[in-house]
N, C-alpha and C positions, 0 to 999 in steps of 0.2 A: 762833434759827438761828446757827451759827457759820460765818462766811465763810471762816476759816483753817483749818478742821478738817482738810480734805484736804491742804493744803500742808504743814500742820505734821506731819501723820502721815508725809509724804512726806521731812521734812527739808528743806523749800524754802519756808518761811514767807515769805521775802523775795520770792518770786516776785510776790506781790501788793503789795508794800511798794517798796523801793529798786529791785528789778529792773523792776517796772511803770513807775515813774518814769523809769528810764532809757530803757526802750524806747518809752515814749510820745512822747520827743522825735525818734524816728527816722521818716523819711517811709517807710513799708513798702508801697508798692503800685506795680504797673505798670498804666498805662492801657492800654486795649483797642485803640487805634489811633493813629496819627500825628496825626490831626486832634484827637483828644481830648487827646493829649499837649501840644498847642501852644495849647489852649484857655485863655482867661483866666478862665473859672468852673470850679468843681469838677467833676470827671467824675461822670456818673450811675452808672457801673459801673466795677469795677476788679478784676483778679485780686489775691489776697492773698499776701504773702510769708510763708511759714511760718518759724517759729522753733524753736529748742531740740529740734531732732531730728523734729519733727513732719513728715510727708510727706503727698502728695497722692493722691487718686483710688484708694483701695483698692476691691477688689471690683468694678472695672468702672464706677466712679462719675466725677464730673468734677472738675477742679481746684476748689479753694476759690476762691469768687467772692463779690462783694458788690455789690448794686444799690440805688438809691434814687430814689423816685418819690413826689410829693404826701406829703412828710414821712415816708414808710415805708421803711425799710431791710429789705431781704430778702437772706438768705445762700443759697448754692448750693454743692453739692458734698459731699465727705467727706475726712476725714483720719484718719490713724493715727500711732502712734509706738512705738518699743521702749524709750523713755525714761521718766521719771517726772515730768518738768517739766509741769504742766497748762495751761501758757500757750502756745498755739499760734500765736497772731498778735496783731498790734495793729492796730486798724482805723485808716485814715486820717482826718484831720480831718472830712472830709465826711460821714462815717458815724457819728460818736460821738453817745451819748445825752447828754442834759442831765443825767440822773440814773442811778443804778445799774439796770440792767435783768437780770432772770432770765428765760430762754427755755428751755422743755423741748425736748430733742433725743433722736434715736435712737440708741442705742449697740449694740455686737455682740450678735447673737442676739436682737433686739428688745428689749434691756433699757433702763432708763429713765435719762436723765442731763439735764443742763442746761449752758447757757452762762451764766456771769456777766459781764455786760459793763459796763466803767466808763467814766465821763466822759472819763477820759485815754485812751481806746481799748484798753486791755487787756482780752483776752478769756480767760477761764479755764474750763477744762472740769471740771465736778464730776460725781461719779458715788458711788453707795453702795460699788461695787467698781470701783477705777480700772482695773483689768485690762480691763474692758469697754469704756471710753473708748480705752485704748490700742489695742485690737483694731480698733476702728472708732467714729468719731464722725461721724454725718451732720450736714450743714449744712442740708440740704434742708427747706424747710417752716418755718424759723426767720426770725421777722420781729418787728420793733418800731418804734414811732414814736420819732422822734429828740427831739421836744419836744412841748409841748401845743398847738402852732398847729393851730387847727381843731378842736379837742377841746372838749367841754363837760364839766364836773365832775359826777360822779355823787354823788348824796345818799345816804350810808351810813345804815343802819338796823341796829336790834337789838345795838348795842354794838359794831359792827365800827368800826375806825378805818384811816385810810390813810396810805401812805408809810412802812412799816416798813423798816429796814435800808437808808437812803438812797435808796429808790425814790420814784418820783412818786406823788402822790395819784391816786386812780382816776378815770378820765375815759372817754368814749365819743365816737366820730365815726362818720359814714358817708362814705366815701370811694370814688368810683367804684362805688357799688353794694354795697361791702363795709362792714359794720359792724364796727368795730375797738374794742378795748378796751386800756387801758394802765394802768401803775401796779401797786400791789400793797396788800393788805390784811392786817389781822390781828384777832384778838379775844381776849378773856379769857372769854366767854362761851360757851353752847352752842348757840345758834341758828344754824341753817346757811344762812339767809338774809341776805346783806350789803346788797343793795340791789335796786331794780326798774329795768329799761330804760325810758327815756321812750317814750311814744307815738310811732310813726313808726321807731323803731328796733328794733322787736319781731319775732321770727319768726314764720311763719305756723304752724309746727309745733313740736314740741319739739326741741331743739337741745342735743347733748352734745358739749362740747369739753374736750379734755385740758388740764390746767394744771401748773404745777410748785408744789410745796409745800415746807416746811421741809426743809433738808438734802437737796434733790433729790429728796424723796419725791414720789410720783405721786398725782395727783388729778383732778378734772374739775369743770367748771360744768355745771349742768342749767339751761337757758334755756327759759322757757315762754312760750307766745303772749300771756299776761297781763301779761309783762314780769318776772315773778317769777324771780330768779335764786338757785340753790342751789349750796353747795359741798359736794362729796362727796370724802372721801379714800379711797384704795385700802385703806389699813391703819388708821391711827388718826387720829381727828379732831383729835387734838392737833396734827399735823402742818400742818393747815389753820389752826387757831386761831393758830399761831406765825407762819405765813407763806403767803399765797396769791398768786402772781403773776398779774396780768391781762395782762401783757405777751405779746404774739403771739396773743392770743385774738382770733378773727374768726369771722364767719359771714355768709352771703348771704341776705337776706330773700326777694329775688325767686327763683321756681321756674325752674331750668334744665331743658333737655331731659335726660330720664332716660336712664340708661346702661341697657343690655341685659344683664340678669343671666342667668347659665348656671349648670351644675353644680349645680342644686338650690338656689341662693341666692335669697332672697326678701326684699321690700320692706316699708315701712310698719311696723316693728317699734317697739313702744313710742311710738306716735303720733308718729313722724318722718316725714320726707318721703323719697320714693324715691330712691335714689341717683343722682346727676347730676354733671355737670361742665361747666365752660365756662372759656374762655380770656378772662381780663380783664387787658388791660395786659400782655401777655406772660406772664401767670402762670396756671397751670392750677389752677382751684379747685374742691374737690368739696363736695357737700352731701348730706344725707340719711344713712340708716342701713340696715343688712342684717343678716340672720341666715340660719343654714343648719342643717338636721338631718342634712346629710351630712358627709363628711370631705374633699372636694375643697376645696383652699386657694385656687382661682382663680375668683373671683366674676364677673368681667367683663374685657374686652379695650377699652382706649382707642381712640377713631377716631383715623385717621392724623394728623390735624390738632393732636392734643393730646399725641402721643407725644414723650418726652424722647430726646435723643441718646445719652444714657449711662444706666446704671443709676441709679435713684433710690430712697432709703429714707427715709419720712416717718413720724412717729409718729402713732398714732391712739389713741381711746378705745375700751375694750371693757367686756365686762359687768362689772357691780359695781365700775366704776372702775378696772379692771385695765388693764394696759398692752400695747400692740401696735404694729404697723407695717404699712404697705403696702409691697411691694417691687414697683417698676414698671419693666419692662424697655422697651428701644428699640422692641421689637415691639409694645409696647402691653399685653402681658400683665400683669396685676395679680395678686400674691399676698398673702394675708393671713398674717401670722405673729404669734402670741401670745408674750408673754414667758414665761409659765407654762405654761398648757394651752390646746390648741385649742379646748377646749370653751367658753373665754371669748370667743372669736372667733366660733364657731358661734352663741352665745347672742346676741351683739350685737357689731356692729362699726360705730362711727360714722365718717362721712367728713366731718362738719362741721369746718369749720377746717382740713382738709388741704389743703395746696398745694404746688407746686413751680414754680421758674422754668424756662421751656422752654429 
């Protein structure tokens, strides 16, 4: 995986070198209240100051925002730019990871991208086609652990190794009823099973969660009730071999109250849970999966207590590890959009791991 491929192609290779060093020294955030501003401890949440021509809130979304609780950093909002610099902001000290982090995000028209977050706070948007990031980069649903506090190391098997490209070694934790993974893995072999989840951290049904692969390629984890975990790439398994990020991967073992599906959408596809949602510590979390034989892209409406105040776009996994997203309106109406063909969404749309800050 080449970290500088995008920047170099754009003629701004220094954006992740000297520029990143310069920017990291600047305090680039505004606290959300006067009381927070005068606090002696780091704020739990902050708006982000955008750089290099990036702008806030395209398509009716919210301002770029960061929040932290229980060692987890969660981003919110969306950004866009007419420029070519891929560094939209630098995270304040309180939100910086201990190692490099790669988190999948949604881009324009449901396309796939990622955030590369460095320990100095520099955040770089990467995409196969950068114009998709320029048009729209959603931060909703992006999260990661700051460090290994509260996490237990995972034992890798079948020739997989941990910590490629300055990331952390793979680890797992249950925090507030949410099972979270962190770190990254790679392999020179062909076995798709890198580890087993420990008993007590396993789902009650199959879970499909979107992950970031080499050079911002798309993939997913398939997590079974036995604890077996498998990596699947959308295109070439070599993308997974080169690099599979676990940062931002999460699921909820406990069963939530099911959502009421409509317009012909059905549940329990591929031995998953029924679609459901719950607010946990101010974050709306989804679980389960769905499919349809129809063409209506609106599978359900969120209850009033779970609706966002602005439009929200979050990435999800679809049939055969293809990429898609949920568009969630303040009215609660949820629409499914596939990157390529709606038939992928109709075949299978996973909600596991999808979330947004209210």
